[in-house]
C-alpha positions as CSV (number, residue, x, y, z in Angstrom):
1,M,18.3,13.6,-59.9
2,Q,16.7,17.0,-60.8
3,V,17.1,20.6,-59.1
4,R,14.5,23.2,-60.1
5,P,15.4,26.7,-58.7
6,L,12.4,28.0,-56.5
7,T,13.3,31.4,-57.2
8,S,16.0,33.6,-58.6
9,A,17.5,34.4,-55.4
10,L,17.7,31.5,-53.5
11,G,16.0,28.4,-53.0
12,A,16.0,24.7,-54.8
13,E,13.9,21.8,-54.8
14,I,15.7,18.2,-55.3
15,T,13.6,15.3,-56.8
16,G,14.9,11.9,-57.7
17,I,16.2,11.1,-54.4
18,D,14.7,9.1,-51.2
19,L,16.2,9.0,-47.7
20,T,14.9,5.7,-47.1
21,G,17.2,4.1,-49.1
22,A,21.3,4.1,-49.7
23,I,22.3,8.2,-50.5
24,S,25.6,7.7,-53.6
25,D,28.0,10.2,-52.9
26,E,27.5,11.2,-56.4
27,A,23.8,11.9,-55.3
28,Y,24.9,13.6,-51.8
29,G,27.2,15.9,-54.0
30,V,24.4,17.4,-56.0
31,V,22.4,18.1,-52.7
32,R,25.4,19.6,-51.2
33,R,26.2,21.7,-54.5
34,A,22.4,22.9,-54.4
35,F,22.7,23.9,-50.7
36,F,25.5,26.0,-51.5
37,D,24.6,27.2,-54.9
38,H,20.9,28.3,-53.3
39,G,21.0,28.5,-49.7
40,V,17.9,26.2,-49.4
41,V,16.9,23.0,-50.7
42,V,13.4,21.3,-50.7
43,L,13.2,18.0,-50.6
44,R,9.6,16.3,-51.1
45,R,8.0,13.7,-50.3
46,Q,10.5,12.2,-47.5
47,Q,9.6,9.7,-44.9
48,P,13.3,8.0,-43.4
49,T,13.0,7.0,-40.2
50,P,15.1,8.6,-37.0
51,D,18.4,7.3,-37.7
52,Q,17.9,8.0,-41.9
53,F,17.3,11.3,-41.1
54,V,20.2,11.7,-38.6
55,A,22.5,9.9,-41.4
56,F,21.4,12.6,-43.7
57,G,22.0,15.5,-41.4
58,E,25.7,13.9,-40.7
59,R,26.7,14.3,-44.1
60,F,26.8,17.9,-43.5
61,G,28.7,18.3,-40.4
62,R,28.4,17.6,-37.0
63,L,24.8,17.8,-35.2
64,I,24.7,19.7,-32.1
65,P,21.8,19.6,-29.4
66,H,19.3,23.0,-30.0
67,R,19.6,25.0,-27.1
68,S,16.2,26.7,-27.1
69,V,14.3,23.0,-27.9
70,E,15.0,21.1,-24.6
71,R,12.7,18.3,-26.2
72,Q,14.4,15.2,-27.7
73,H,13.1,12.4,-29.9
74,P,12.6,9.4,-27.8
75,D,14.5,7.1,-30.4
76,C,17.0,9.4,-31.4
77,P,18.3,12.0,-29.4
78,K,20.5,14.4,-32.0
79,I,16.6,15.2,-33.1
80,A,15.3,17.9,-31.4
81,L,11.4,18.0,-31.5
82,L,9.9,21.6,-32.2
83,A,6.5,19.8,-31.7
84,R,5.8,16.4,-30.8
85,G,2.4,15.6,-32.4
86,S,0.3,15.1,-29.0
87,T,-3.4,14.3,-29.5
88,E,-3.5,16.3,-25.9
89,E,-4.5,19.8,-26.3
90,K,-2.5,22.1,-23.6
91,S,-2.6,26.0,-24.6
92,W,-3.3,28.8,-23.2
93,T,-3.2,32.6,-23.4
94,D,0.5,34.1,-22.2
95,E,0.9,37.7,-20.8
96,T,1.0,39.1,-24.0
97,G,-2.2,37.9,-25.4
98,H,-1.0,35.0,-27.6
99,R,-2.5,31.7,-27.9
100,R,0.4,29.5,-26.5
101,D,0.1,25.4,-27.1
102,E,2.2,23.3,-25.2
103,D,3.1,20.9,-27.9
104,W,5.1,23.7,-29.7
105,G,8.4,24.0,-28.9
106,I,10.1,27.2,-29.6
107,E,8.3,29.9,-31.5
108,L,10.2,32.7,-33.5
109,N,9.4,35.8,-35.4
110,G,11.2,38.1,-37.1
111,W,14.5,37.5,-39.6
112,H,17.4,36.3,-38.0
113,T,19.8,33.2,-38.5
114,D,20.4,30.6,-36.3
115,L,22.4,30.7,-32.7
116,S,24.4,34.0,-34.2
117,Y,23.7,34.8,-30.1
118,Q,26.4,32.6,-29.4
119,S,30.2,32.5,-30.2
120,V,29.9,29.7,-33.2
121,P,26.8,30.4,-35.1
122,L,24.8,27.3,-36.6
123,M,25.8,26.2,-40.3
124,A,22.8,24.6,-41.2
125,T,19.6,23.7,-39.9
126,A,17.1,20.8,-41.0
127,I,13.6,20.1,-40.7
128,L,11.5,17.4,-41.3
129,T,7.4,17.4,-41.3
130,P,6.1,14.0,-41.5
131,D,3.1,15.4,-41.8
132,A,1.6,19.2,-43.1
133,P,-0.3,21.8,-41.1
134,R,-3.6,22.4,-43.0
135,T,-3.0,26.2,-42.4
136,G,-0.8,28.7,-41.9
137,G,3.1,27.6,-40.4
138,D,4.7,29.0,-43.4
139,L,8.4,29.5,-43.3
140,S,9.9,32.2,-45.1
141,F,13.6,32.8,-46.5
142,L,16.1,35.4,-47.5
143,S,19.3,35.7,-49.5
144,S,21.6,37.4,-47.4
145,Y,23.9,37.7,-50.6
146,A,21.1,39.7,-52.4
147,A,20.6,42.1,-49.1
148,Y,24.0,42.5,-48.9
149,D,24.4,43.0,-52.8
150,A,21.2,45.6,-52.4
151,L,22.8,48.2,-50.2
152,P,24.1,51.4,-51.4
153,S,28.1,51.4,-52.5
154,A,28.0,54.1,-49.5
155,L,26.4,52.0,-47.0
156,Q,28.5,48.7,-48.0
157,K,31.5,50.6,-47.2
158,R,30.1,52.2,-43.3
159,I,29.9,48.4,-42.6
160,E,32.9,46.9,-44.9
161,G,35.4,45.6,-41.7
162,R,32.9,46.4,-38.9
163,I,32.2,43.8,-36.3
164,G,28.3,43.5,-34.9
165,T,27.0,42.2,-32.0
166,F,24.8,39.8,-30.9
167,C,22.5,38.8,-27.8
168,F,19.6,36.6,-27.8
169,A,16.2,38.5,-28.8
170,G,18.6,41.3,-30.3
171,R,17.5,45.3,-29.7
172,A,14.3,44.1,-28.0
173,A,16.1,42.5,-24.8
174,W,18.6,44.6,-24.1
175,K,16.3,47.1,-23.9
176,V,13.6,45.5,-21.5
177,R,16.9,44.7,-19.4
178,E,17.9,48.4,-19.3
179,A,14.2,49.7,-18.4
180,W,14.1,47.2,-15.7
181,K,17.8,48.8,-14.3
182,L,16.3,52.4,-14.5
183,H,12.6,51.4,-13.0
184,D,14.3,49.4,-9.8
185,P,18.1,49.6,-9.6
186,S,18.5,47.1,-7.0
187,H,16.9,44.6,-9.4
188,Q,19.0,41.3,-10.0
189,Q,18.8,41.5,-13.8
190,R,20.2,38.1,-15.4
191,D,23.0,39.6,-17.5
192,I,22.7,39.0,-21.1
193,P,25.8,37.3,-23.2
194,V,26.8,39.3,-25.8
195,V,29.0,37.7,-28.6
196,Q,30.9,39.8,-31.8
197,H,30.5,38.4,-35.5
198,P,31.8,40.1,-38.8
199,A,28.9,42.5,-39.8
200,V,29.7,40.9,-43.1
201,L,30.0,37.5,-43.7
202,V,32.4,35.9,-46.6
203,H,31.3,32.5,-47.0
204,P,33.9,30.1,-46.8
205,E,32.5,27.9,-49.6
206,T,31.4,30.3,-52.4
207,G,34.3,33.2,-51.3
208,R,30.8,35.6,-51.6
209,K,29.8,38.4,-49.3
210,A,26.8,38.0,-47.2
211,L,25.0,40.5,-44.8
212,Y,25.2,39.2,-41.5
213,V,23.3,41.7,-38.9
214,H,19.8,41.1,-38.9
215,P,16.5,42.3,-37.3
216,L,15.8,39.1,-34.2
217,H,19.0,38.9,-32.7
218,S,21.7,42.1,-34.0
219,L,22.4,44.1,-30.9
220,G,24.9,46.7,-32.2
221,F,28.4,47.2,-33.2
222,V,31.9,47.5,-31.5
223,D,32.8,50.9,-30.7
224,M,29.7,52.7,-31.7
225,P,27.3,54.4,-29.8
226,E,23.9,52.6,-29.1
227,E,21.9,55.7,-31.1
228,D,24.1,55.8,-34.2
229,A,23.9,51.7,-34.2
230,D,20.4,51.7,-34.2
231,E,20.4,54.7,-37.1
232,L,22.5,52.3,-38.8
233,L,20.9,49.1,-38.3
234,D,17.4,50.3,-39.3
235,E,19.1,51.8,-42.3
236,I,20.7,48.7,-43.4
237,F,17.5,46.5,-43.2
238,H,15.1,49.2,-44.6
239,H,17.6,48.9,-47.7
240,S,18.1,45.1,-47.5
241,I,14.9,43.2,-46.0
242,K,12.7,43.0,-49.6
243,P,10.3,40.6,-50.8
244,E,11.8,40.7,-54.1
245,W,14.6,38.3,-52.6
246,E,12.5,35.9,-50.5
247,Y,11.5,32.5,-50.7
248,R,8.0,31.7,-49.0
249,H,8.0,28.2,-47.9
250,K,4.4,26.2,-47.5
251,W,4.5,22.9,-46.4
252,E,3.7,19.5,-47.4
253,A,3.5,15.9,-46.1
254,G,7.2,14.6,-45.8
255,D,8.8,18.0,-46.9
256,L,12.7,17.7,-45.9
257,V,14.0,21.7,-45.8
258,L,17.9,22.5,-45.2
259,W,19.1,25.7,-45.2
260,D,22.4,27.3,-44.9
261,N,22.6,30.2,-41.9
262,R,25.8,31.9,-43.9
263,S,23.9,33.2,-46.6
264,T,20.0,33.1,-45.8
265,F,17.8,34.7,-43.0
266,H,14.5,32.8,-41.9
267,S,11.4,33.8,-40.1
268,A,8.8,31.9,-39.2
269,I,5.1,33.0,-40.0
270,L,3.2,33.3,-37.3
271,G,-0.5,31.8,-37.7
272,S,-2.6,28.3,-36.7
273,A,-0.1,25.7,-37.7
274,P,1.5,25.1,-34.1
275,R,-2.2,24.4,-32.6
276,Q,-2.4,21.4,-35.0
277,R,-0.9,18.5,-34.0
278,R,1.9,17.3,-36.3
279,P,5.1,16.0,-35.2
280,V,8.1,18.3,-36.5
281,W,11.6,16.9,-36.4
282,R,14.9,19.4,-36.5
283,L,18.7,19.3,-36.6
284,S,21.2,21.4,-35.8
285,I,24.3,21.5,-38.0
286,M,27.9,22.6,-37.2
287,P,31.1,22.3,-39.6
288,N,33.3,19.5,-38.7
């Protein structure tokens, strides 16, 4: 097996491993070490069965259902289907003018970590694409270690020890909710659950500090007025979201991408890929 770094900040490609065969403890140890060292690992040309894909994920932790994707693989319910690869086209234009496709189960845009809007965030995520899109559909990753390190020391001190607040779709969802209340006070607006996590995470395996606030799901900070929190978040993102510590993954057939939600952010790059029929499998992994 060989591990080749993909950028200086994060990401590694691993060759010489085949998930259709038995994976030795030694081989698994190499993948696990690369996962911690690089945050994102890419295994090329993999064609495992659903059970083999699940067995790979379970070497890292406990699999849970994906909250936002209700569709499951028909032969293996532990796999969420981001896309089924259906050849029957059912698409429409939504109220924002975006073209949507029924085959694609989720559409995310914006830097985030998975399930940070829940009380226990996701440890790791794995995606397998047996077929690749012809164009578009890239997935970008950013090192949250580098994002933290890039903050000016004065800004680091301002967030050390602070507790961030999070909800699904973050500040955007909250502002829509507040606007509805102003427009129609009698409107029965569904509550948005808010959770708390440290703004600076100390990785349990590496001991490194990582930034744990991000544009998509961050709402603010405990005991900080909304206006001040908005200003602080914007300042953090101005310094920390930079292409210098980003890896952009372009899909090839048989790619398996595994990433650590504690040391990376990620964002889908919207394009034509969701309208290109191909199956996309996903595992959501929690610590054992």
